[in-house]
C-alpha positions in Angstrom: -14.0 -8.8 -7.2 -13.0 -8.5 -10.6 -9.6 -10.3 -12.1 -9.7 -8.9 -15.6 -9.0 -5.0 -15.2 -7.6 -4.6 -18.9 -11.1 -2.9 -20.2 -11.5 -0.6 -17.1 -12.4 3.2 -18.0 -14.0 4.4 -14.7 -12.8 3.7 -11.1 -14.3 4.8 -8.0 -12.6 5.2 -4.6 -14.9 4.9 -1.5 -12.8 6.1 1.5 -10.2 8.2 -1.0 -8.5 10.7 1.3 -6.5 8.1 3.0 -3.0 8.5 2.2 -2.8 5.3 -0.1 -6.1 5.7 -1.5 -5.6 9.1 -2.5 -2.1 8.2 -4.3 -3.4 5.2 -5.9 -6.3 7.3 -7.1 -3.9 9.9 -8.5 -1.5 7.1 -10.4 -4.7 5.8 -12.1 -5.8 9.1 -13.2 -2.3 9.8 -14.8 -2.6 6.6 -16.5 -5.9 8.0 -18.3 -8.5 6.6 -16.2 -11.9 8.3 -15.3 -11.4 8.5 -11.4 -13.5 9.8 -8.4 -14.2 9.0 -4.9 -15.8 9.7 -1.7 -14.9 9.9 1.8 -16.3 11.7 4.9 -13.2 13.4 6.4 -11.9 15.6 3.6 -9.1 17.8 4.3 -5.2 18.4 3.5 -3.0 17.4 2.3 -4.8 14.5 0.7 -7.7 16.9 -0.5 -5.4 19.5 -2.2 -3.3 16.5 -3.9 -6.4 15.0 -5.2 -7.7 18.5 -6.3 -4.6 19.4 -8.0 -4.9 16.2 -10.0 -8.0 16.9 -11.0 -9.9 13.6 -9.0 -13.2 14.7 -8.1 -14.1 14.0 -4.5 -17.9 13.5 -3.3 -18.0 14.7 0.7 -19.7 12.1 2.3 -21.5 8.6 1.4 -24.3 8.3 -0.5 -25.3 5.8 -2.8 -25.8 8.3 -5.5 -22.1 8.7 -5.9 -22.0 5.5 -7.5 -24.2 7.0 -10.3 -23.2 6.4 -13.1 -21.8 2.8 -12.1 -18.0 2.6 -12.4 -16.4 -0.1 -13.9 -14.9 -0.5 -10.6 -14.8 0.5 -6.9 -11.8 0.5 -4.9 -12.9 -0.1 -1.1 -11.0 1.6 1.5 -9.7 -0.3 4.6 -11.4 2.1 6.9 -15.0 1.1 5.3 -17.2 -1.7 6.8 -20.5 -3.4 6.6 -23.2 -1.0 7.0 -21.9 1.6 5.2 -24.2 3.1 2.6 -22.1 2.6 -0.3 -20.4 -0.7 0.4 -24.1 -2.1 0.9 -25.1 -0.6 -2.7 -21.8 -2.0 -4.3 -22.8 -5.7 -2.7 -26.4 -5.1 -3.4 -25.7 -4.1 -7.3 -22.6 -6.8 -7.6 -20.6 -3.8 -8.8 -16.9 -5.2 -9.2 -14.8 -4.3 -6.1 -11.3 -4.4 -5.0 -8.9 -3.5 -2.2 -6.3 -0.9 -2.7 -3.4 -3.1 -1.8 -4.7 -5.6 -4.7 -5.1 -3.0 -7.3 -1.7 -1.5 -6.7 -0.1 -4.9 -7.1 -1.5 -5.8 -10.2 -1.6 -2.5 -11.8 1.8 -1.0 -10.7 3.8 -3.5 -8.9 3.8 -6.9 -11.0 6.2 -7.1 -13.4 8.6 -4.6 -11.6 11.5 -5.2 -9.2 9.5 -4.8 -6.0 10.9 -3.1 -3.2 9.0 -3.1 0.1 9.7 -0.9 3.4 8.2 -2.4 6.3 8.3 -1.8 10.3 6.5 -0.2 12.9 8.1 3.2 12.5 9.8 5.1 10.0 8.4 3.4 6.9 7.4 6.8 5.3 11.0 8.4 5.8 12.7 5.4 4.8 10.6 4.7 1.7 11.1 8.5 0.5 14.8 8.1 1.2 15.0 4.9 -0.8 12.9 6.4 -3.6 15.4 9.4 -3.8 18.5 7.2 -3.7 17.4 5.3 -6.4 16.1 8.6 -8.3 19.7 10.1 -8.1 21.4 7.0 -9.3 19.4 7.1 -12.5 17.1 4.2 -12.1 13.8 6.4 -12.3 11.8 4.2 -9.7 7.7 4.2 -9.3 6.8 4.5 -5.9 4.0 4.7 -3.3 4.7 6.5 0.0 2.4 7.1 2.8 2.9 11.0 2.4 3.9 13.7 0.5 7.9 13.7 0.1 9.3 17.3 -0.1 12.0 16.2 -2.7 9.4 14.7 -5.1 6.3 16.9 -4.5 4.2 13.8 -4.4 3.7 10.7 -2.6 3.2 8.3 -5.8 4.8 7.9 -9.2 4.3 5.7 -11.9 7.7 5.6 -13.7 9.5 3.8 -17.0 12.3 2.2 -14.5 12.1 -1.3 -13.5 11.9 -0.6 -9.8 8.8 0.2 -7.7 9.3 1.1 -4.1 6.6 0.5 -1.7 5.6 1.4 1.8 4.5 -1.9 3.5 1.9 -1.3 6.0 1.0 -4.2 8.4 -2.6 -2.8 8.9 -5.5 -4.9 7.4 -6.3 -4.5 3.7 -10.2 -4.5 3.8 -13.2 -5.7 5.6 -13.3 -8.7 3.1 -9.7 -9.1 3.3 -8.0 -9.1 6.9 -4.5 -9.9 5.8 -2.0 -7.0 6.7 -1.5 -4.9 3.4 2.0 -5.7 2.8 1.3 -9.5 1.8 0.4 -8.1 -1.4 3.5 -6.3 -2.6 5.5 -9.3 -4.2 8.6 -8.4 -2.0 11.8 -9.1 -3.9 13.8 -6.8 -1.6 12.7 -5.8 1.8 13.7 -3.6 4.3 12.5 -4.3 8.3 13.0 -1.2 10.3 11.9 -2.3 13.5 8.9 -4.0 15.4 6.9 -3.3 18.5 3.1 -3.8 19.4 0.8 -1.4 17.6 -2.6 -1.4 16.0 -4.2 -3.0 18.8 -7.6 -2.7 17.1 -6.7 -5.8 15.0 -3.6 -7.4 16.5 -4.3 -8.9 20.0 -0.3 -9.1 21.0 3.1 -8.3 19.9 3.2 -11.9 19.1 0.5 -11.8 16.6 2.3 -9.0 15.1 5.6 -11.0 14.9 3.6 -14.0 13.1 2.4 -12.0 10.3 5.8 -10.5 9.7 7.2 -13.8 10.0 4.8 -15.1 7.3 5.4 -11.7 5.0 9.4 -12.7 5.1 8.2 -15.9 3.6 7.4 -14.2 0.4 10.6 -13.3 -0.5 11.9 -15.1 -3.2 15.2 -17.0 -2.8 16.9 -14.5 -5.4 15.7 -12.0 -2.9 17.2 -9.5 -0.2 16.0 -8.8 3.4 17.9 -6.0 4.9 17.0 -5.8 8.7 17.8 -3.8 11.7 19.8 -6.3 13.7 19.7 -3.9 17.2 15.9 -4.5 17.4 15.5 -7.5 19.5 11.8 -8.1 18.1 13.3 -8.0 14.6 15.7 -10.5 15.7 13.1 -12.6 17.3 11.3 -12.6 13.6 14.4 -13.5 11.7 15.7 -16.3 14.3 13.8 -19.3 12.7 13.7 -17.9 9.1 15.7 -20.6 7.2 15.3 -19.6 3.6 18.0 -19.6 1.2 18.2 -15.9 0.1 20.6 -13.0 0.8 20.1 -11.2 3.8 21.7 -8.0 5.5 21.5 -7.4 9.1 22.5 -4.1 10.4 23.6 -3.0 13.5 25.7 -3.7 16.7 24.0 -6.5 17.6 24.1 -8.6 14.1 22.8 -12.1 14.4 
């Protein structure tokens, strides 16, 4: 992986049609990078979103898609060893990175990071939070797991001091099995709800709770955690949290 991205010109996304991958591709395109990508399943709404923003998409995976060689490849978490492009990237030693890591370094770091987490309702809550900050005149940047109707987009690179991110607990990439939300430098965090999900990467609800507990430990002492006090699993995750920071637990069953 590449640590110095200051001189990047061309960036290739393998597995580009996922909502997060497509959104990040558009953000980088709008910053002036040469952006393209590939995917097997190319369909709306993200295929239309990419086309509207002039991001070229190759249908299917092929080593030819990596010609001419890009400065950096973003590898989606749906791809694994054995994929022709992944194997070529490793053989040719092309610099590569995950979507979550690149989002952190290019758009979140240096901003006040607000992260929305939980099993359900992340996209809706992230959209609402971004709109609240927008109407308050804060001009936030954001990354949402879907196209928000009031913005007409899933992402924005803005001049305001806040960046609002939908924090997914699914894994980052084949080379980084941590949940994506570990990358997002949460300063203020919302925890909506929690139940067993993603049985392909988590063996039990306890494993998911462990991931969320570790993620909450990344919030600085000056930060804020807003949690759903009516969710028993959220209560359990927060129970042993002893950090000295502001918290706001909402609901009838406030801890």
